[in-house]
Backbone as a chain_set.jsonl record, in Angstrom:
{"seq": "MPENMGNVRLDKIIGDALNNYDKVTEEDIYRNLGVAIISMGLEPETDSKSSYFLKPLGNMNVKYAPFTSMSFLIDTLSSEIGADTATKTAKVFWEVFKEKATKYICGDEGIMKLVEEAKLREALAVVVPPLLVAMGLSQVFIPVVAIIAVGLLMLLLKAGIDAFCDWQGASN", "coords": {"N": [[-49.64, 5.778, -199.911], [-49.634, 2.388, -200.571], [-50.724, -0.193, -198.313], [-49.286, -2.318, -197.802], [-46.601, -1.825, -198.623], [-44.812, -0.565, -196.622], [-44.563, -3.219, -195.076], [-42.876, -4.534, -197.17], [-40.979, -3.188, -197.27], [-39.671, -3.269, -195.016], [-39.145, -6.119, -194.699], [-37.301, -6.167, -196.887], [-35.328, -4.701, -195.199], [-34.785, -6.199, -193.349], [-33.975, -8.778, -194.406], [-31.595, -8.053, -195.981], [-29.973, -7.322, -193.731], [-29.854, -9.661, -192.384], [-28.634, -11.44, -194.438], [-26.11, -10.207, -194.77], [-24.793, -9.295, -192.514], [-22.462, -10.874, -191.523], [-20.798, -10.472, -193.427], [-19.389, -8.024, -193.198], [-17.42, -5.748, -191.828], [-17.52, -4.563, -188.451], [-16.277, -1.834, -188.04], [-17.011, -0.891, -190.632], [-19.685, -1.247, -190.756], [-20.447, 0.783, -188.469], [-19.252, 3.177, -189.418], [-21.055, 3.5, -191.695], [-23.227, 3.724, -190.492], [-22.935, 6.043, -188.792], [-22.546, 8.051, -190.751], [-25.096, 8.272, -191.807], [-26.748, 8.812, -189.922], [-25.694, 11.524, -189.106], [-25.884, 12.895, -191.615], [-28.947, 13.099, -191.673], [-29.224, 15.108, -189.9], [-28.925, 14.569, -187.367], [-28.047, 13.327, -184.107], [-26.843, 11.044, -181.724], [-29.113, 10.532, -178.478], [-28.258, 11.173, -175.591], [-29.205, 11.499, -173.058], [-30.117, 9.653, -170.589], [-32.652, 9.732, -169.356], [-34.287, 10.323, -171.327], [-36.767, 9.079, -173.557], [-36.147, 8.804, -176.279], [-33.959, 7.824, -179.105], [-32.418, 9.158, -180.824], [-31.566, 12.463, -181.418], [-31.958, 16.229, -182.549], [-29.32, 17.407, -184.506], [-26.564, 18.954, -182.623], [-26.573, 22.412, -183.044], [-29.05, 22.65, -184.267], [-32.597, 23.931, -184.435], [-34.913, 23.8, -185.643], [-37.528, 24.581, -185.128], [-37.356, 27.151, -183.866], [-35.75, 28.4, -185.108], [-35.346, 28.269, -188.19], [-33.851, 29.177, -190.257], [-31.173, 29.476, -189.436], [-30.925, 26.843, -188.378], [-31.157, 25.55, -190.966], [-29.095, 26.342, -192.344], [-27.036, 25.48, -190.679], [-26.826, 22.796, -191.001], [-26.885, 22.443, -193.853], [-24.229, 23.389, -193.88], [-22.781, 21.341, -192.476], [-23.545, 19.193, -193.93], [-22.339, 19.621, -196.409], [-19.614, 19.55, -196.205], [-17.166, 17.318, -196.055], [-18.267, 14.134, -194.271], [-15.969, 12.96, -192.086], [-14.65, 9.656, -191.552], [-13.914, 9.06, -189.074], [-15.422, 10.647, -187.592], [-18.065, 10.033, -188.032], [-17.87, 7.047, -187.372], [-17.409, 7.385, -184.526], [-19.779, 8.766, -183.878], [-21.637, 6.887, -184.463], [-20.641, 4.839, -182.726], [-21.252, 5.845, -180.215], [-24.014, 6.121, -180.445], [-24.818, 3.349, -180.889], [-24.191, 2.527, -178.004], [-26.312, 4.168, -176.948], [-28.343, 3.017, -177.974], [-28.207, 0.232, -177.006], [-28.589, 0.517, -174.35], [-31.195, 1.436, -174.387], [-32.761, 0.016, -175.712], [-33.53, -2.528, -174.642], [-35.929, -2.922, -173.549], [-37.489, -3.137, -175.906], [-36.909, -5.346, -176.869], [-35.518, -7.562, -175.219], [-37.372, -7.718, -173.307], [-39.615, -8.901, -174.088], [-41.459, -11.657, -174.201], [-42.229, -12.884, -176.398], [-40.483, -12.395, -178.617], [-38.08, -13.401, -177.708], [-38.399, -15.921, -177.617], [-38.868, -16.582, -180.389], [-36.357, -15.753, -180.935], [-35.038, -17.806, -179.301], [-35.844, -20.133, -181.035], [-34.584, -19.996, -183.256], [-35.629, -18.214, -185.182], [-35.166, -15.75, -186.638], [-35.596, -13.681, -188.798], [-38.366, -13.343, -188.391], [-38.406, -12.672, -185.564], [-36.948, -10.288, -185.911], [-38.886, -9.016, -187.593], [-40.674, -8.134, -185.73], [-39.13, -6.651, -183.824], [-38.282, -4.387, -185.09], [-40.273, -2.357, -185.956], [-41.263, -1.057, -183.523], [-38.935, 0.031, -182.733], [-38.003, 2.005, -184.816], [-39.99, 4.011, -184.288], [-39.399, 4.54, -181.965], [-36.91, 5.713, -182.359], [-37.921, 7.88, -183.839], [-38.357, 7.768, -186.545], [-40.427, 6.23, -187.92], [-42.271, 7.341, -189.667], [-40.892, 8.459, -191.598], [-39.742, 7.34, -194.496], [-36.991, 7.153, -195.909], [-33.788, 6.474, -197.882], [-31.899, 6.547, -196.042], [-32.47, 6.202, -193.724], [-33.301, 3.411, -193.945], [-30.807, 2.662, -194.245], [-29.771, 3.142, -191.461], [-31.422, 1.257, -189.902], [-30.849, -1.088, -190.972], [-28.025, -1.152, -190.229], [-28.315, -1.084, -187.629], [-29.621, -3.427, -187.018], [-27.451, -5.293, -188.205], [-25.222, -4.826, -186.306], [-26.847, -5.778, -183.801], [-27.382, -8.504, -184.82], [-24.323, -9.377, -185.222], [-23.579, -9.252, -182.219], [-25.479, -10.985, -181.379], [-28.631, -11.912, -180.484], [-29.412, -12.936, -178.04], [-27.267, -13.189, -176.465], [-26.78, -10.03, -176.368], [-28.937, -9.537, -174.875], [-28.327, -11.153, -172.327], [-26.13, -9.57, -171.679], [-27.029, -7.027, -171.186], [-28.852, -7.48, -169.359], [-27.096, -8.161, -167.29], [-25.759, -5.837, -166.758], [-27.719, -3.965, -165.902]], "CA": [[-48.92, 4.704, -200.082], [-50.258, 1.14, -200.433], [-50.474, -0.591, -196.773], [-48.143, -3.533, -197.928], [-45.271, -1.056, -198.838], [-44.209, -0.762, -195.324], [-44.173, -4.378, -194.902], [-42.223, -4.916, -198.348], [-39.48, -2.314, -196.862], [-39.377, -4.099, -193.447], [-38.722, -7.331, -195.301], [-35.855, -6.135, -197.675], [-34.41, -4.207, -194.601], [-34.149, -7.728, -192.45], [-33.292, -9.601, -195.429], [-30.376, -7.318, -196.119], [-29.243, -7.091, -192.428], [-29.474, -11.069, -192.295], [-27.791, -11.71, -195.371], [-24.948, -9.516, -194.902], [-23.978, -8.845, -191.155], [-21.361, -11.439, -191.025], [-19.795, -10.22, -194.341], [-19.188, -6.681, -193.222], [-16.628, -5.5, -190.549], [-17.98, -3.692, -187.534], [-16.077, -0.606, -188.616], [-17.675, -0.584, -191.771], [-21.139, -0.638, -190.059], [-20.227, 2.076, -187.588], [-19.012, 4.202, -190.495], [-22.187, 3.628, -192.724], [-24.482, 4.432, -189.489], [-22.798, 7.342, -188.368], [-22.58, 8.986, -191.933], [-26.669, 8.161, -192.307], [-27.102, 9.63, -188.601], [-25.179, 12.985, -189.352], [-26.842, 13.29, -192.696], [-30.138, 13.484, -191.356], [-29.105, 16.03, -189.143], [-29.225, 13.764, -186.031], [-27.102, 12.768, -183.258], [-27.534, 10.197, -180.282], [-29.698, 11.077, -177.466], [-27.47, 10.257, -174.637], [-29.851, 11.414, -171.964], [-30.824, 8.279, -170.067], [-33.868, 10.155, -168.83], [-34.966, 10.83, -172.665], [-36.962, 7.648, -174.192], [-35.746, 9.055, -177.582], [-32.729, 7.629, -179.204], [-31.592, 10.37, -181.569], [-31.951, 14.072, -181.232], [-31.283, 17.063, -183.608], [-27.835, 17.812, -184.395], [-25.817, 20.277, -182.348], [-27.287, 23.865, -182.715], [-30.262, 22.609, -184.976], [-33.414, 24.294, -183.567], [-35.624, 24.209, -186.635], [-38.778, 25.158, -184.542], [-37.407, 28.466, -183.618], [-34.426, 29.089, -186.038], [-35.099, 27.304, -189.405], [-32.823, 29.31, -191.434], [-30.109, 29.18, -188.917], [-30.85, 25.474, -188.606], [-31.143, 24.91, -192.273], [-27.471, 26.715, -192.584], [-25.954, 24.645, -190.011], [-27.284, 21.372, -191.508], [-26.271, 22.521, -195.319], [-22.736, 23.333, -193.872], [-22.547, 19.842, -191.904], [-23.633, 18.001, -194.916], [-21.558, 20.092, -197.575], [-18.416, 19.255, -195.641], [-17.153, 15.811, -195.848], [-18.208, 13.813, -193.033], [-15.025, 12.229, -191.996], [-14.879, 8.229, -190.952], [-13.445, 9.057, -187.614], [-16.519, 11.411, -186.72], [-18.906, 8.931, -188.495], [-17.534, 5.999, -186.524], [-17.584, 7.767, -183.088], [-20.99, 8.908, -183.88], [-22.179, 5.531, -184.444], [-20.624, 3.904, -181.554], [-22.154, 6.538, -179.283], [-25.516, 5.824, -180.81], [-25.102, 1.942, -180.178], [-24.503, 2.443, -176.747], [-27.5, 4.5, -176.667], [-29.328, 1.659, -178.362], [-28.275, -0.748, -176.143], [-29.224, 0.905, -173.203], [-32.746, 2.065, -174.224], [-33.859, -0.942, -176.775], [-33.424, -3.389, -174.021], [-37.318, -2.88, -173.289], [-38.237, -3.434, -176.962], [-36.063, -6.559, -177.272], [-35.438, -8.506, -174.147], [-38.495, -7.924, -172.231], [-40.717, -9.322, -175.014], [-41.139, -13.069, -174.339], [-42.455, -13.435, -177.741], [-39.475, -12.234, -179.308], [-37.033, -14.216, -177.195], [-38.992, -17.415, -178.2], [-38.465, -16.357, -181.471], [-34.744, -16.06, -181.097], [-34.275, -19.323, -179.403], [-36.303, -20.965, -182.049], [-33.833, -19.609, -184.509], [-36.461, -17.545, -186.403], [-34.621, -14.213, -186.445], [-36.245, -13.277, -189.741], [-39.816, -13.168, -187.591], [-38.042, -11.868, -184.373], [-36.393, -8.735, -186.307], [-39.861, -8.274, -188.067], [-41.653, -7.567, -184.807], [-38.506, -5.504, -182.913], [-38.044, -3.127, -186.009], [-41.115, -1.099, -185.841], [-41.307, -0.144, -182.578], [-37.434, 0.768, -182.663], [-38.158, 3.009, -185.63], [-40.878, 4.818, -183.848], [-38.464, 5.18, -180.726], [-35.957, 6.71, -183.054], [-38.195, 9.164, -184.559], [-38.082, 7.732, -187.789], [-41.34, 5.575, -188.531], [-42.993, 7.968, -190.624], [-39.983, 8.985, -192.648], [-39.022, 6.27, -194.897], [-36.23, 7.552, -197.044], [-32.91, 5.584, -197.808], [-30.858, 6.729, -194.731], [-33.49, 5.332, -192.57], [-32.569, 1.936, -194.208], [-29.219, 2.467, -193.607], [-29.862, 3.143, -190.049], [-32.115, 0.094, -189.426], [-30.122, -2.261, -191.436], [-26.872, -0.91, -189.746], [-28.545, -1.357, -186.013], [-29.792, -5.127, -187.335], [-26.427, -5.96, -188.513], [-24.774, -4.833, -185.026], [-27.501, -6.506, -183.244], [-26.825, -10.01, -185.234], [-22.979, -9.766, -184.675], [-23.744, -9.402, -181.048], [-26.268, -12.038, -180.812], [-29.593, -11.121, -179.591], [-29.423, -13.643, -176.742], [-26.147, -12.403, -175.706], [-27.191, -8.802, -176.15], [-30.16, -9.577, -173.391], [-27.875, -11.52, -171.383], [-25.224, -8.677, -171.303], [-27.99, -5.955, -170.787], [-29.571, -7.977, -167.732], [-26.072, -8.038, -166.167], [-25.124, -4.54, -166.774], [-28.611, -3.296, -165.452]], "C": [[-49.738, 3.57, -199.803], [-49.745, 0.599, -198.935], [-49.257, -1.54, -196.991], [-46.758, -2.887, -198.22], [-44.515, -1.145, -197.713], [-43.566, -2.083, -194.991], [-42.923, -5.192, -195.995], [-40.688, -4.35, -197.775], [-39.024, -2.924, -195.84], [-38.729, -5.195, -194.241], [-37.552, -7.289, -195.932], [-34.996, -5.616, -196.521], [-33.747, -5.673, -193.635], [-33.65, -8.653, -193.068], [-31.85, -9.034, -195.651], [-29.424, -7.381, -194.845], [-28.706, -8.812, -192.294], [-28.598, -11.737, -193.06], [-26.388, -11.34, -195.45], [-24.05, -9.311, -193.655], [-22.744, -9.569, -191.1], [-20.404, -11.301, -192.405], [-19.067, -8.803, -194.246], [-18.637, -6.463, -191.888], [-17.561, -4.291, -189.568], [-17.655, -2.227, -187.744], [-16.621, -0.059, -189.749], [-19.404, 0.167, -191.475], [-21.404, 0.651, -189.501], [-20.036, 2.992, -188.529], [-20.278, 4.702, -191.123], [-23.276, 4.386, -191.637], [-24.309, 5.658, -188.897], [-23.011, 8.287, -189.474], [-24.303, 9.325, -191.834], [-27.314, 8.948, -191.094], [-26.94, 11.186, -188.968], [-25.983, 13.715, -190.631], [-28.237, 13.686, -192.774], [-30.028, 14.624, -190.578], [-29.447, 15.84, -187.852], [-27.879, 13.469, -185.458], [-27.668, 11.973, -182.027], [-27.92, 10.88, -179.128], [-28.9, 10.415, -176.247], [-28.047, 10.625, -173.067], [-30.586, 10.343, -171.619], [-32.173, 8.616, -169.657], [-34.952, 10.125, -170.306], [-35.472, 9.175, -172.937], [-36.671, 7.532, -175.703], [-34.318, 8.296, -177.887], [-31.817, 8.436, -179.921], [-32.191, 11.711, -181.141], [-31.39, 14.915, -182.286], [-29.817, 17.32, -183.382], [-27.273, 19.021, -183.88], [-26.88, 21.628, -182.397], [-28.613, 23.81, -183.628], [-31.554, 22.733, -183.885], [-34.6, 24.7, -184.735], [-37.077, 24.759, -186.127], [-38.632, 26.677, -184.709], [-36.313, 29.104, -184.473], [-34.397, 28.3, -187.064], [-34.324, 27.924, -190.101], [-31.624, 29.222, -190.862], [-29.833, 27.656, -188.802], [-30.407, 24.833, -189.814], [-29.226, 25.264, -192.566], [-26.493, 25.668, -192.088], [-25.752, 23.339, -190.701], [-26.587, 21.401, -193.032], [-24.547, 22.65, -194.966], [-22.103, 22.119, -193.267], [-22.518, 19.235, -192.92], [-22.575, 18.442, -196.206], [-20.015, 19.696, -197.226], [-18.338, 17.72, -195.656], [-17.3, 15.277, -194.394], [-16.992, 12.503, -192.849], [-15.385, 10.647, -191.07], [-14.726, 8.374, -189.596], [-14.863, 9.793, -186.828], [-17.774, 10.466, -186.944], [-18.822, 7.614, -187.453], [-17.629, 6.271, -184.955], [-19.214, 7.905, -183.074], [-21.973, 7.671, -183.342], [-22.071, 4.795, -183.296], [-21.17, 4.541, -180.236], [-23.599, 6.0, -179.114], [-25.58, 4.294, -180.476], [-24.884, 1.855, -178.831], [-25.668, 2.796, -176.455], [-28.462, 3.445, -176.915], [-29.457, 0.667, -177.426], [-28.907, -0.55, -174.947], [-30.593, 1.11, -173.137], [-33.66, 0.932, -175.081], [-34.136, -2.175, -175.875], [-35.161, -3.941, -173.718], [-37.866, -3.642, -174.374], [-37.922, -4.877, -177.214], [-35.915, -7.581, -176.347], [-36.458, -8.628, -173.271], [-39.562, -8.441, -172.874], [-40.33, -10.867, -174.985], [-41.568, -13.764, -175.7], [-41.373, -13.478, -178.732], [-38.397, -13.22, -178.881], [-37.529, -15.557, -177.453], [-38.593, -17.534, -179.211], [-37.191, -16.787, -181.834], [-34.521, -17.412, -180.83], [-34.824, -20.241, -180.04], [-35.685, -20.905, -183.274], [-34.563, -18.78, -185.546], [-36.394, -16.063, -186.226], [-35.242, -13.543, -187.382], [-37.7, -12.653, -188.971], [-39.564, -12.245, -186.359], [-37.726, -10.169, -184.728], [-37.922, -8.148, -186.877], [-40.853, -7.452, -186.77], [-40.696, -6.521, -183.854], [-38.394, -4.282, -183.98], [-39.054, -1.815, -185.743], [-41.42, -0.436, -184.702], [-39.778, 0.679, -182.191], [-37.618, 2.006, -183.534], [-38.83, 4.164, -185.2], [-39.987, 5.334, -182.527], [-37.6, 6.305, -181.271], [-36.636, 7.968, -183.826], [-38.702, 8.884, -186.091], [-39.235, 6.57, -188.61], [-41.927, 6.172, -189.491], [-42.303, 8.487, -191.656], [-39.313, 7.838, -193.305], [-38.097, 6.792, -196.302], [-34.751, 6.361, -196.826], [-31.975, 5.469, -196.624], [-31.725, 5.995, -193.664], [-33.29, 3.842, -192.701], [-31.502, 1.592, -193.609], [-29.239, 2.356, -192.134], [-30.562, 1.812, -189.491], [-31.232, -1.135, -189.93], [-28.543, -2.18, -190.454], [-27.138, -1.566, -188.006], [-28.665, -2.93, -185.98], [-28.684, -5.8, -187.272], [-25.572, -5.823, -187.078], [-25.375, -5.809, -183.911], [-27.331, -8.223, -183.529], [-25.433, -10.335, -184.613], [-22.951, -10.015, -183.297], [-24.173, -10.535, -180.699], [-27.534, -11.65, -180.207], [-29.688, -11.727, -178.024], [-28.382, -13.233, -175.969], [-26.358, -11.109, -175.699], [-28.143, -8.777, -174.969], [-29.459, -9.897, -172.323], [-26.682, -10.237, -170.641], [-26.102, -7.42, -170.704], [-28.568, -6.374, -169.411], [-28.234, -7.748, -166.678], [-25.396, -6.792, -166.054], [-26.38, -3.411, -166.06], [-28.682, -3.369, -163.725]], "O": [[-50.541, 3.647, -198.874], [-48.643, 0.874, -198.459], [-48.274, -1.416, -196.261], [-45.773, -3.59, -197.994], [-43.494, -1.83, -197.779], [-42.378, -2.198, -194.691], [-42.255, -6.176, -195.678], [-39.601, -4.924, -197.842], [-37.81, -3.124, -195.794], [-37.522, -5.014, -194.399], [-36.713, -8.164, -195.717], [-33.822, -5.97, -196.63], [-32.582, -5.983, -193.383], [-32.887, -9.433, -192.498], [-30.935, -9.822, -195.414], [-28.205, -7.483, -194.982], [-27.537, -9.169, -192.149], [-27.821, -12.554, -192.566], [-25.562, -12.005, -196.075], [-22.827, -9.183, -193.714], [-21.815, -8.931, -190.606], [-19.361, -11.952, -192.473], [-18.253, -8.462, -195.104], [-19.218, -6.887, -190.889], [-18.146, -3.323, -190.053], [-18.558, -1.395, -187.662], [-16.715, 1.161, -189.881], [-19.995, 1.218, -191.721], [-22.274, 1.447, -189.855], [-20.9, 3.865, -188.446], [-20.619, 5.884, -191.164], [-23.969, 5.37, -191.898], [-25.256, 6.34, -188.504], [-23.631, 9.321, -189.225], [-24.717, 10.484, -191.794], [-28.308, 9.652, -191.272], [-27.899, 11.947, -189.097], [-26.545, 14.81, -190.608], [-28.71, 14.408, -193.651], [-31.072, 15.273, -190.64], [-30.108, 16.643, -187.195], [-26.832, 13.375, -186.098], [-28.732, 12.223, -181.462], [-27.198, 11.781, -178.702], [-28.961, 9.206, -176.024], [-27.511, 10.176, -172.054], [-31.612, 10.046, -172.23], [-32.935, 7.65, -169.606], [-36.167, 9.933, -170.261], [-34.774, 8.211, -172.623], [-36.858, 6.495, -176.339], [-33.549, 8.163, -176.936], [-30.606, 8.44, -179.701], [-33.265, 11.835, -180.553], [-30.435, 14.491, -182.937], [-29.255, 17.419, -182.292], [-27.404, 20.073, -184.507], [-27.911, 21.659, -181.726], [-29.254, 24.854, -183.75], [-31.684, 22.05, -182.869], [-35.131, 25.811, -184.704], [-37.709, 25.427, -186.945], [-39.38, 27.388, -185.38], [-36.095, 30.315, -184.438], [-33.464, 27.498, -187.076], [-33.827, 27.14, -190.909], [-30.746, 28.871, -191.65], [-28.721, 27.198, -189.068], [-29.598, 23.909, -189.893], [-28.376, 24.446, -192.919], [-25.546, 25.139, -192.671], [-24.637, 22.875, -190.936], [-25.829, 20.493, -193.375], [-23.709, 22.094, -195.676], [-20.926, 21.876, -193.536], [-21.494, 18.578, -193.108], [-22.076, 17.556, -196.9], [-19.261, 19.554, -198.188], [-19.273, 16.989, -195.328], [-16.674, 15.761, -193.452], [-17.094, 11.381, -193.345], [-16.195, 10.562, -190.147], [-15.505, 7.732, -188.891], [-15.236, 9.499, -185.693], [-18.456, 10.179, -185.96], [-19.817, 7.302, -186.798], [-17.924, 5.34, -184.206], [-19.874, 7.199, -182.311], [-22.696, 7.523, -182.356], [-23.015, 4.181, -182.799], [-21.498, 3.833, -179.284], [-24.182, 5.595, -178.108], [-26.493, 3.984, -179.711], [-25.504, 0.913, -178.337], [-26.327, 2.029, -175.753], [-29.289, 3.073, -176.082], [-30.54, 0.239, -177.028], [-29.718, -1.364, -174.507], [-31.213, 1.013, -172.078], [-34.89, 0.917, -175.137], [-35.003, -2.933, -176.312], [-35.509, -5.121, -173.686], [-38.579, -4.62, -174.151], [-38.764, -5.56, -177.799], [-36.256, -8.68, -176.785], [-36.492, -9.573, -172.483], [-40.597, -8.47, -172.209], [-39.317, -11.345, -175.495], [-41.31, -14.925, -176.017], [-41.276, -14.378, -179.567], [-37.832, -13.853, -179.772], [-36.615, -16.382, -177.456], [-37.87, -18.513, -179.395], [-36.839, -17.681, -182.603], [-34.008, -18.189, -181.636], [-34.421, -21.369, -179.759], [-36.053, -21.561, -184.249], [-34.115, -18.68, -186.688], [-37.28, -15.323, -185.797], [-35.639, -12.481, -186.903], [-37.964, -11.456, -189.084], [-40.273, -11.272, -186.102], [-38.089, -9.171, -184.106], [-38.192, -6.965, -186.667], [-41.544, -6.443, -186.91], [-41.268, -5.657, -183.189], [-38.438, -3.15, -183.499], [-38.743, -0.665, -185.434], [-41.834, 0.721, -184.773], [-39.643, 1.695, -181.509], [-37.387, 3.085, -182.988], [-38.445, 5.268, -185.586], [-39.986, 6.521, -182.201], [-37.531, 7.459, -180.848], [-35.982, 8.881, -184.329], [-39.362, 9.711, -186.72], [-38.962, 6.115, -189.72], [-42.194, 5.403, -190.415], [-42.909, 8.966, -192.614], [-38.342, 7.34, -192.736], [-38.508, 6.786, -197.463], [-34.659, 5.588, -195.872], [-31.387, 4.434, -196.311], [-31.265, 5.199, -192.846], [-33.131, 3.117, -191.719], [-31.211, 0.699, -192.813], [-28.667, 1.391, -191.626], [-30.051, 1.371, -188.462], [-30.999, -2.082, -189.179], [-28.055, -3.234, -190.046], [-26.369, -2.289, -187.372], [-28.039, -3.638, -185.191], [-28.595, -6.777, -186.529], [-25.2, -6.927, -186.681], [-24.65, -6.519, -183.214], [-27.183, -9.046, -182.626], [-25.246, -11.214, -183.772], [-22.306, -11.014, -182.978], [-23.571, -11.216, -179.869], [-27.388, -10.914, -179.232], [-29.986, -11.058, -177.035], [-28.585, -12.918, -174.797], [-26.001, -10.761, -174.574], [-28.007, -7.893, -174.123], [-29.654, -9.244, -171.298], [-26.469, -10.066, -169.441], [-25.692, -6.902, -169.665], [-28.698, -5.577, -168.483], [-28.321, -7.279, -165.543], [-24.463, -6.688, -165.259], [-26.086, -2.258, -165.743], [-29.544, -2.736, -163.116]]}, "num_chains": 1, "name": "protein.A"}
């Protein structure tokens, strides 16, 4: 893959989030985000001691039981992912994200300076790559990863990055 392809994709993800976050309801963002997470065979990692944002879904243990895990994933995907299930998954993921992403966003003076200067595109370009690494998604770029990245960015933009950091600072 050409070196600049990652940057082109990242720019498109950021542009999509910036251009659309105020046109989409939070419920739609949550539903799309949840379906994307579940369809990858993942769920939010709620263990606060873990640095990961996502973990294999339910009974998935591909390393030790590949066939059983594959069957579980196929059964999950072949049934329709209900809006309630998807929304609930995404809301849990958003809470995990808020708890664990603070160090990637709020603790970086360079990012906060870009936010203060209203240079959101540049700030998001710095934020997204380490977040994708923390989610274990940096090496796999498929459409579902773009949906997850855009969904998170839209929620972050709806909350406001500085408000997000203020809220996180008050809750810690």
